C-alpha positions as CSV (number, residue, x, y, z in Angstrom):
1,M,0.1,0.1,0.1
2,A,1.4,3.5,-0.9
3,R,2.7,5.4,1.9
4,I,3.8,8.6,0.4
5,I,2.8,8.7,-3.6
6,G,-0.4,10.2,-4.1
7,R,-0.5,12.1,-0.6
8,N,-0.7,15.7,-0.4
9,L,2.7,17.5,-0.6
10,E,2.1,19.5,2.8
11,D,1.2,16.3,4.6
12,I,4.6,14.6,3.7
13,L,6.5,18.1,4.7
14,A,4.8,17.7,7.8
15,D,5.7,14.0,8.1
16,I,9.5,14.9,7.7
17,A,9.3,17.6,9.9
18,D,7.9,15.4,12.6
19,S,10.4,13.9,15.3
20,E,8.7,10.8,15.5
21,S,8.2,10.0,11.7
22,V,10.7,7.3,10.0
23,M,10.6,10.2,7.4
24,D,13.9,11.6,7.5
25,G,17.0,12.6,5.0
26,G,16.4,9.5,2.7
27,T,12.8,10.5,2.1
28,A,14.1,14.1,1.1
29,S,16.7,12.8,-0.9
30,A,14.5,10.6,-2.9
31,L,11.9,13.4,-3.2
32,T,14.5,16.0,-4.3
33,G,15.9,13.7,-6.8
34,M,12.1,13.1,-7.9
35,I,11.6,17.0,-8.4
36,G,14.7,17.5,-10.4
37,T,13.9,14.8,-12.7
38,A,10.7,16.3,-13.4
39,L,12.2,19.5,-14.0
40,S,14.6,17.5,-16.6
41,R,11.5,16.7,-18.5
42,K,10.4,20.2,-18.7
43,V,13.8,20.9,-20.1
44,L,13.9,18.2,-22.6
45,D,10.2,19.3,-23.9
46,A,11.8,23.1,-24.6
47,I,14.4,21.6,-26.2
48,I,12.0,19.8,-28.7
49,I,9.9,22.9,-29.1
50,S,12.6,25.6,-29.3
51,K,15.6,23.7,-31.0
52,P,14.8,20.5,-32.4
53,D,17.4,19.9,-34.4
54,N,19.7,19.9,-31.3
55,L,18.7,16.1,-30.5
56,S,17.8,13.2,-33.1
57,A,14.7,11.3,-32.9
58,T,16.5,8.2,-31.5
59,D,18.0,10.6,-28.6
60,E,15.0,12.1,-27.6
61,K,13.1,8.7,-27.1
62,Q,15.9,7.4,-25.4
63,I,16.3,10.5,-22.6
64,R,12.4,10.5,-22.6
65,W,12.3,6.8,-21.6
66,E,15.2,7.3,-18.9
67,L,13.6,10.2,-17.4
68,E,10.1,8.7,-17.2
69,D,11.5,5.5,-15.9
70,A,13.9,7.6,-13.2
71,M,10.4,9.1,-12.0
72,L,8.7,5.8,-11.5
73,H,12.0,4.4,-10.0
74,F,12.1,7.8,-7.5
75,G,8.3,6.9,-6.2
76,K,9.5,3.4,-5.6
77,L,12.0,4.3,-3.7
78,L,10.0,7.0,-1.6
79,E,8.0,3.9,-0.5
80,L,10.7,1.5,0.1
81,E,12.4,4.2,2.2
82,Y,9.6,4.7,4.4
83,E,9.4,0.7,4.7
84,A,12.9,0.3,5.2
85,G,12.7,3.4,8.0
86,E,10.0,1.6,9.6
87,N,11.7,-2.0,9.8
88,V,14.8,-0.4,11.2
89,M,13.0,1.6,13.7
90,A,11.2,-1.4,14.8
91,Y,14.1,-3.5,15.0
92,E,16.2,-1.1,17.2
93,L,13.2,-1.0,19.4
94,G,13.1,-4.6,19.9
95,T,9.6,-4.7,18.3
96,K,10.1,-6.5,15.0
97,D,8.4,-9.5,14.1
98,E,10.9,-12.4,14.2
99,G,11.9,-14.0,10.9
100,T,13.9,-11.4,9.7
101,S,17.3,-10.8,10.7
102,G,19.2,-7.7,11.5
103,K,21.7,-8.2,9.0
104,E,18.7,-8.4,6.1
105,I,16.8,-5.4,7.4
106,Y,20.2,-3.1,7.8
107,Q,21.2,-4.8,3.8
108,A,17.6,-3.9,2.5
109,A,17.8,-0.3,4.0
110,V,21.6,0.3,2.7
111,S,20.0,-0.9,-0.7
112,V,17.4,1.8,-1.0
113,A,20.0,4.4,0.2
114,A,22.2,3.1,-2.6
115,A,19.5,3.3,-5.2
116,I,18.7,6.9,-4.4
117,S,22.3,7.7,-4.9
118,T,22.5,5.4,-8.3
119,S,19.1,7.0,-9.6
120,S,20.4,10.5,-9.2
121,A,23.4,9.9,-11.0
122,R,21.3,8.4,-13.8
123,V,19.7,11.7,-14.1
124,I,22.8,13.5,-14.0
125,K,24.2,11.7,-16.8
126,V,21.1,12.4,-18.5
127,M,21.0,16.0,-17.7
128,G,24.5,16.1,-18.8
129,R,23.6,15.3,-22.7
130,L,20.8,17.9,-22.0
131,S,22.6,20.7,-21.2
132,E,24.8,20.3,-24.2
133,A,21.8,20.4,-26.3
134,E,20.4,23.6,-25.1
135,P,22.9,25.6,-23.0
136,N,21.5,29.0,-22.4
137,A,17.9,29.4,-22.7
138,M,17.2,26.8,-19.7
139,A,20.2,27.7,-18.2
140,N,18.9,28.6,-14.7
141,D,16.7,25.1,-15.0
142,V,19.5,23.1,-15.8
143,G,21.4,24.7,-13.0
144,T,19.0,24.1,-10.4
145,I,18.6,20.5,-11.8
146,M,22.0,19.4,-11.1
147,Q,22.1,21.0,-7.7
148,M,19.3,19.1,-6.7
149,L,20.3,15.9,-8.2
150,Y,23.7,16.2,-6.8
151,A,22.4,17.0,-3.3
152,A,20.0,13.9,-3.7
153,F,22.8,11.9,-4.6
154,I,25.0,12.8,-1.6
155,G,21.6,12.3,0.5
156,G,21.7,8.8,-0.3
157,K,25.5,8.2,0.3
158,M,25.0,10.1,3.6
159,K,22.2,7.6,4.6
160,M,23.8,4.7,3.5
161,N,27.1,5.9,5.7
162,H,24.8,6.2,8.5
163,Y,23.7,2.7,8.3
164,F,27.3,1.5,7.7
165,T,28.4,3.4,11.1
166,H,25.4,2.4,13.2
167,S,24.8,-1.5,12.4
168,T,27.1,-3.9,13.6
169,E,25.3,-6.5,11.6
170,L,26.8,-6.1,8.2
171,D,29.5,-7.7,6.6
172,A,32.7,-6.0,5.8
173,S,32.7,-7.2,2.3
174,F,29.1,-6.0,1.8
175,I,30.1,-2.3,2.9
176,A,33.3,-2.4,0.9
177,D,31.5,-3.6,-2.4
178,T,28.4,-1.0,-2.0
179,R,30.5,1.8,-0.6
180,G,33.1,1.0,-3.8
181,K,30.1,1.3,-6.3
182,I,29.0,4.8,-4.9
183,H,32.5,6.3,-4.9
184,E,32.8,5.1,-8.7
185,L,29.6,7.0,-9.7
186,E,30.4,9.9,-7.1
187,D,33.9,10.5,-9.5
188,E,31.2,10.1,-12.7
189,V,28.9,12.6,-11.6
190,S,31.3,15.0,-10.3
191,Q,33.1,15.2,-13.5
192,I,29.7,16.2,-15.0
193,V,28.0,18.2,-12.3
194,G,31.0,20.8,-12.0
195,P,31.6,21.4,-15.7
196,T,27.9,21.8,-16.4
197,L,27.5,24.2,-13.3
198,E,30.5,26.3,-14.7
199,R,28.6,26.8,-18.3
200,V,25.4,27.5,-16.3
201,W,27.3,30.0,-14.0
202,N,28.9,31.5,-17.3
203,V,25.6,32.1,-19.0
204,I,23.6,33.9,-16.1
205,H,26.8,35.4,-13.8
206,P,25.4,38.7,-12.5
207,E,28.1,40.3,-14.4
208,K,26.2,39.5,-17.8
209,I,23.0,41.0,-16.6
210,A,22.6,44.6,-18.0
211,D,22.3,47.8,-16.0
């Protein structure tokens, strides 16, 4: 049953602000990634309308599919993050039903956090391509998207590391493997985010604003 998708945004934000709610930085990161992805779809549509020759039909189809699929994935991650938070809280309070080990609970929670980072990286890579197709007219949106998606990426990584430092049930090999994959992704996305934001600021830098 959906806990988040379909709810009123004000209610979601109220839950995130509630100290007793399981919604936390993981939820905020997934939601941020989802919003950044939605804005990415707007940039794609703007390119198709204003500069249709900048993207081939094949590229447009692939990018559109990537963004729509990412939206669906972020929606699932919002629900899975909520479920993972409930399971971790129940385990730590000793109220979790028997049958699921602490190791399984924490591995599932780590996997959700890592998936938030992975999904954010996926859209960052797509936006790197879109920003080259339309570097000027939508520069402010491109910059906002990159900032939001990178924040979502780091938020997922932080949540993952939180579990690593607070759980004694996880295997060292699982920690090293998961952390290594996210570290590789961080190197990749940093090489996209940095140059893209530099291009954005070159377009909208205050010195370029007419008096």
